[in-house]
VMD Tcl script that draws the C-alpha trace (Angstrom):
set ca {
  {-17.64 -93.47 81.78}
  {-17.70 -90.09 81.58}
  {-18.34 -87.69 78.73}
  {-17.71 -83.76 78.51}
  {-20.48 -82.73 76.71}
  {-19.56 -78.67 74.97}
  {-23.21 -77.59 75.84}
  {-21.91 -73.95 76.04}
  {-21.71 -73.86 72.10}
  {-18.83 -71.73 71.84}
  {-19.08 -71.65 68.33}
  {-22.12 -69.43 68.69}
  {-20.58 -66.93 70.97}
  {-21.45 -64.08 68.80}
  {-21.24 -61.49 72.03}
  {-20.13 -58.00 70.95}
  {-16.42 -58.23 71.70}
  {-13.79 -54.95 72.31}
  {-12.91 -52.03 70.11}
  {-9.88 -54.60 68.46}
  {-13.01 -56.66 67.13}
  {-14.80 -54.43 65.73}
  {-14.68 -53.19 61.64}
  {-14.31 -49.99 59.93}
  {-17.87 -48.16 60.52}
  {-18.72 -51.18 62.13}
  {-21.53 -49.62 64.11}
  {-23.25 -47.77 61.54}
  {-26.15 -49.39 59.79}
  {-26.24 -49.78 56.05}
  {-28.60 -47.11 55.25}
  {-26.14 -44.63 57.25}
  {-23.41 -45.84 55.12}
  {-25.37 -45.53 52.11}
  {-25.97 -41.88 52.84}
  {-22.60 -41.34 53.99}
  {-21.20 -42.48 50.74}
  {-24.06 -40.20 48.50}
  {-22.90 -37.14 51.14}
  {-19.14 -37.97 49.89}
  {-20.18 -38.06 46.07}
  {-21.91 -34.60 46.61}
  {-18.87 -33.27 48.33}
  {-17.39 -34.64 44.99}
  {-19.63 -32.77 42.81}
  {-18.99 -29.61 44.72}
  {-15.52 -30.02 44.26}
  {-15.63 -30.33 40.91}
  {-17.90 -27.41 40.45}
  {-15.69 -25.18 42.37}
  {-12.80 -26.42 40.82}
  {-14.58 -25.25 37.18}
  {-15.98 -22.31 38.65}
  {-12.21 -20.85 39.58}
  {-11.04 -21.98 36.09}
  {-13.80 -20.17 34.60}
  {-13.06 -17.21 36.12}
  {-9.56 -17.06 35.49}
  {-9.60 -17.83 32.14}
  {-12.68 -15.34 31.51}
  {-10.52 -12.59 32.70}
  {-7.70 -13.61 30.45}
  {-10.01 -13.85 27.13}
  {-11.73 -10.18 28.23}
  {-8.30 -8.86 29.01}
  {-6.95 -9.88 25.26}
  {-10.12 -9.20 23.95}
  {-9.72 -5.47 25.20}
  {-5.87 -5.41 24.31}
  {-7.00 -6.41 20.52}
  {-9.71 -3.88 20.32}
  {-6.90 -1.39 21.52}
  {-4.46 -2.33 18.80}
  {-7.43 -1.93 16.19}
  {-8.45 1.53 17.47}
  {-4.96 2.55 17.49}
  {-4.25 1.32 14.08}
  {-7.26 3.37 13.14}
  {-5.94 6.29 14.57}
  {-2.76 5.68 12.45}
  {-4.68 4.94 9.19}
  {-6.81 7.91 9.34}
  {-4.29 10.12 9.61}
  {-2.20 8.30 7.21}
  {-5.55 8.68 5.01}
  {-5.66 12.26 5.58}
  {-2.11 13.13 4.79}
  {-2.90 11.23 1.40}
  {-5.94 13.76 0.51}
  {-3.85 16.77 1.84}
  {-0.60 15.70 -0.71}
  {-3.37 15.38 -3.52}
  {-5.10 18.64 -2.67}
  {-1.83 20.40 -2.56}
  {-1.00 18.95 -6.16}
  {-4.74 19.50 -7.73}
  {-5.75 22.33 -5.78}
  {-9.22 20.98 -5.94}
  {-11.73 21.96 -2.96}
  {-13.82 19.15 -3.23}
  {-11.26 17.02 -1.96}
  {-11.44 18.56 1.50}
  {-14.67 16.15 1.85}
  {-12.43 13.03 1.79}
  {-9.78 15.13 4.09}
  {-12.82 15.34 6.55}
  {-14.07 11.61 6.28}
  {-10.29 10.67 7.59}
  {-10.40 12.92 10.19}
  {-13.85 11.90 11.46}
  {-12.87 8.33 11.83}
  {-9.74 9.37 13.76}
  {-12.01 11.30 15.88}
  {-14.47 8.45 16.59}
  {-11.39 5.78 17.55}
  {-10.17 8.51 19.60}
  {-13.69 8.36 21.50}
  {-13.50 5.10 21.83}
  {-10.07 4.99 23.00}
  {-10.99 7.09 25.87}
  {-13.58 5.29 27.19}
  {-11.56 2.11 27.47}
  {-10.69 1.73 31.36}
  {-7.46 0.91 30.58}
  {-6.69 4.14 28.63}
  {-6.25 6.38 31.53}
  {-2.39 6.59 31.04}
  {-3.05 7.62 27.52}
  {-5.28 10.72 28.40}
  {-2.16 13.18 27.36}
  {-1.14 11.53 23.83}
  {-4.85 11.37 23.20}
  {-5.44 14.86 24.16}
  {-2.35 15.72 22.08}
  {-3.36 13.91 18.99}
  {-6.79 15.72 19.18}
  {-5.14 19.28 19.82}
  {-3.08 18.28 16.64}
  {-6.38 17.28 14.54}
  {-7.63 20.50 15.55}
  {-4.87 22.08 13.94}
  {-4.58 20.27 11.20}
  {-8.09 20.74 10.36}
  {-7.90 24.56 10.83}
  {-5.23 24.64 8.68}
  {-6.77 22.78 5.74}
  {-10.25 24.28 5.96}
  {-7.98 27.92 5.68}
  {-6.13 26.39 2.32}
  {-9.72 25.40 1.19}
  {-11.08 28.36 1.79}
  {-8.39 30.21 -0.21}
  {-8.93 27.95 -2.91}
  {-12.49 28.56 -3.29}
  {-11.96 32.22 -3.36}
  {-9.32 31.90 -6.02}
  {-11.74 29.64 -8.19}
  {-9.57 28.18 -10.57}
  {-11.02 25.26 -10.87}
  {-14.72 26.10 -11.06}
  {-14.54 29.38 -12.43}
  {-15.66 30.88 -9.59}
  {-14.06 33.83 -6.78}
  {-11.44 35.82 -8.31}
  {-10.84 34.20 -11.20}
  {-14.38 35.25 -12.11}
  {-13.99 38.58 -11.40}
  {-10.70 38.54 -13.47}
  {-12.33 37.48 -16.58}
  {-15.39 39.65 -16.44}
  {-12.79 42.64 -16.07}
  {-10.78 41.06 -18.96}
  {-13.53 40.67 -21.45}
  {-14.96 44.32 -20.67}
  {-11.53 45.88 -21.00}
  {-10.66 43.84 -24.34}
  {-14.15 45.25 -25.91}
  {-13.63 49.08 -24.90}
  {-9.90 48.63 -25.97}
  {-11.17 47.36 -29.50}
  {-14.29 49.63 -29.31}
  {-11.82 52.33 -29.12}
  {-9.84 51.17 -31.89}
  {-6.70 49.85 -29.90}
  {-7.00 45.60 -30.35}
  {-3.14 45.39 -29.71}
  {-4.49 46.87 -25.85}
  {-6.54 44.21 -25.81}
  {-3.73 41.43 -27.12}
  {-1.59 42.56 -23.95}
  {-4.25 41.99 -21.67}
  {-4.39 38.43 -22.88}
  {-0.46 38.27 -22.69}
  {-0.77 39.49 -18.95}
  {-3.40 36.98 -17.98}
  {-1.35 34.24 -19.57}
  {1.90 34.86 -17.99}
  {-0.31 35.35 -14.39}
  {-1.76 31.85 -15.22}
  {1.91 30.31 -15.88}
  {3.07 32.24 -12.43}
  {0.13 30.56 -10.69}
  {0.62 27.08 -12.09}
  {4.47 27.48 -11.37}
  {4.31 29.13 -7.90}
  {7.85 30.75 -8.79}
  {7.86 34.66 -8.05}
  {10.06 35.50 -10.71}
  {7.39 36.13 -13.36}
  {5.66 38.58 -10.88}
  {8.12 41.67 -12.22}
  {7.33 41.05 -15.75}
  {3.91 41.15 -15.19}
  {3.99 44.20 -13.48}
  {6.65 45.74 -16.24}
  {3.54 45.01 -18.89}
  {0.93 46.90 -16.69}
  {3.49 49.63 -16.38}
  {3.64 50.08 -20.26}
  {0.19 49.44 -21.08}
  {-0.62 52.39 -18.67}
  {2.01 54.82 -19.96}
  {0.69 54.03 -23.67}
  {-2.91 54.39 -22.22}
  {-1.84 58.00 -21.25}
  {-0.15 58.60 -24.35}
  {-3.51 57.54 -26.36}
  {-6.56 60.12 -27.94}
  {-9.23 58.28 -26.23}
  {-11.72 60.87 -24.66}
  {-10.75 61.65 -21.21}
  {-13.66 60.05 -19.68}
  {-13.38 56.63 -21.45}
  {-9.53 56.75 -20.91}
  {-10.09 57.26 -17.00}
  {-12.53 54.56 -17.39}
  {-10.19 52.11 -18.79}
  {-7.16 53.16 -16.62}
  {-9.98 52.11 -13.53}
  {-10.42 48.79 -15.41}
  {-6.76 48.34 -15.68}
  {-5.76 48.81 -12.36}
  {-8.78 46.66 -11.18}
  {-7.14 44.06 -13.44}
  {-3.82 44.30 -11.88}
  {-5.30 44.32 -8.23}
  {-7.28 40.81 -8.82}
  {-4.31 39.25 -10.74}
  {-1.99 40.21 -8.19}
  {-4.18 39.28 -5.47}
  {-4.50 35.95 -6.92}
  {-0.71 35.48 -7.26}
  {-0.06 36.82 -3.54}
  {-2.84 34.25 -2.51}
  {-0.91 31.46 -4.59}
  {2.33 32.32 -2.95}
  {0.81 32.38 0.40}
  {-0.89 28.93 -0.05}
  {2.57 27.41 -0.72}
  {4.16 29.21 2.46}
  {1.15 27.74 4.77}
  {1.01 24.37 3.17}
  {4.46 24.17 4.94}
  {2.95 24.29 8.42}
  {1.73 20.39 7.78}
  {4.56 19.01 8.03}
  {4.87 20.71 11.38}
  {1.70 19.51 12.42}
  {2.32 16.03 11.64}
  {5.56 16.07 13.31}
  {3.96 17.19 16.31}
  {1.37 14.15 16.10}
  {3.90 11.78 15.51}
  {5.08 10.67 18.95}
  {1.85 10.82 20.58}
  {0.67 8.40 17.81}
  {3.58 6.37 18.51}
  {3.16 6.04 22.15}
  {-0.48 5.04 21.61}
  {0.36 2.09 19.07}
  {3.41 1.21 21.35}
  {1.32 1.24 24.47}
  {-1.71 -0.85 22.75}
  {0.93 -3.39 21.10}
  {2.80 -3.98 24.57}
  {-0.69 -4.48 26.18}
  {-1.48 -7.17 23.68}
  {1.93 -9.16 23.90}
  {1.26 -9.31 27.85}
  {-2.31 -9.97 27.47}
  {-1.65 -13.03 24.85}
  {1.22 -13.99 27.29}
  {-1.09 -13.89 30.36}
  {-4.28 -15.95 28.16}
  {-1.46 -18.63 27.57}
  {-0.12 -19.09 30.87}
  {-4.12 -19.21 32.00}
  {-4.73 -22.03 29.61}
  {-1.55 -24.01 30.77}
  {-2.79 -23.48 34.47}
  {-6.15 -24.53 33.96}
  {-5.47 -27.64 32.03}
  {-3.09 -28.77 34.91}
  {-5.52 -27.67 37.35}
  {-8.32 -29.53 35.57}
  {-6.23 -32.48 35.10}
  {-5.02 -32.77 38.45}
  {-7.76 -31.75 40.66}
  {-10.07 -34.23 38.44}
  {-7.66 -36.99 39.25}
  {-7.67 -36.12 42.94}
  {-11.14 -35.83 43.37}
  {-11.75 -39.30 41.52}
  {-9.32 -41.29 43.41}
  {-10.36 -39.59 46.97}
  {-14.10 -41.07 46.00}
  {-12.47 -44.33 44.44}
  {-10.80 -44.73 48.17}
  {-13.67 -44.02 50.19}
  {-16.41 -45.66 48.16}
  {-13.65 -49.00 48.68}
  {-13.39 -48.31 51.94}
  {-17.14 -48.12 52.22}
  {-17.29 -51.75 50.76}
  {-15.15 -53.08 52.94}
  {-16.79 -51.83 55.78}
  {-19.74 -53.49 54.70}
  {-17.70 -56.94 53.62}
  {-15.85 -57.40 56.69}
  {-18.64 -58.69 59.10}
  {-19.41 -60.93 56.19}
  {-16.28 -62.23 55.69}
  {-15.38 -62.60 59.30}
  {-18.65 -65.00 59.74}
  {-17.31 -66.88 56.70}
  {-14.20 -67.81 58.23}
  {-15.23 -69.10 61.55}
}
mol new
graphics top color blue
foreach p $ca { graphics top sphere $p radius 0.5 }
foreach p [lrange $ca 0 end-1] q [lrange $ca 1 end] { graphics top cylinder $p $q radius 0.2 }
display resetview
């Protein structure tokens, strides 16, 4: 009786087979596989950091551009507001003829100059150099013209009793005293009447009253010449009367010149108009484009974060599963033997 004993223990044949018998990463030790997985995690973290860095730079650039555009809009509005404020003070001055208003006028012009200076310092204002220079030139003319009228009004002294008005008052009082002393109080009354008509003409701004005033002076001169006042005293009265006429007519002529010079304000503002429109239009357009770019950058960022994160996490999961499979496959093979 013969028996074939299986003495070769084939079920324990654990000799390495060919490449077809090896599992994924089968030649690597567990420590190497662990290090490989950690390296993959670090790469994923680096990918996350790179993604967020790119998105952050894009969003920061869009936000900065929008902030710059918004600042430009504010400054352009400050220019328009300042000019409008100065215009309002100019109109108030033309009505009230009060030189004190010049302080408020100058405050508005200074605010415009400050806004223009800040606009000039902005990198994106290169294309606005010409309108900014035009506005500055117009403001210089505006300030010069306004200062000229203020100086003229101060010389008149109608609001505070100085200047020509004070001189006229002094001459009037001297004439009235001397006429009354000489016994011609009616002539003193004529001087008061001339002053009243002169004041009415100054307030109305119409030249038709000048003729009546000159007639009264002529009548007064003729009447004075025919009086029996001593020659020396009469000559002094004639000189005072001539001085009175010169001062009053100078005041009236100054007022007419004031009205004519005031017309230049409209020309100056017309000169400024196109440049201020270009300034505000450019600022508004830039803000609109910056707002669109910011919205677009936000949308792209959301898509990039969601999509990039999903790809990175999914890749990390797949690599992790492959690592686990490579470690569990030998155990599964042994369990099936």
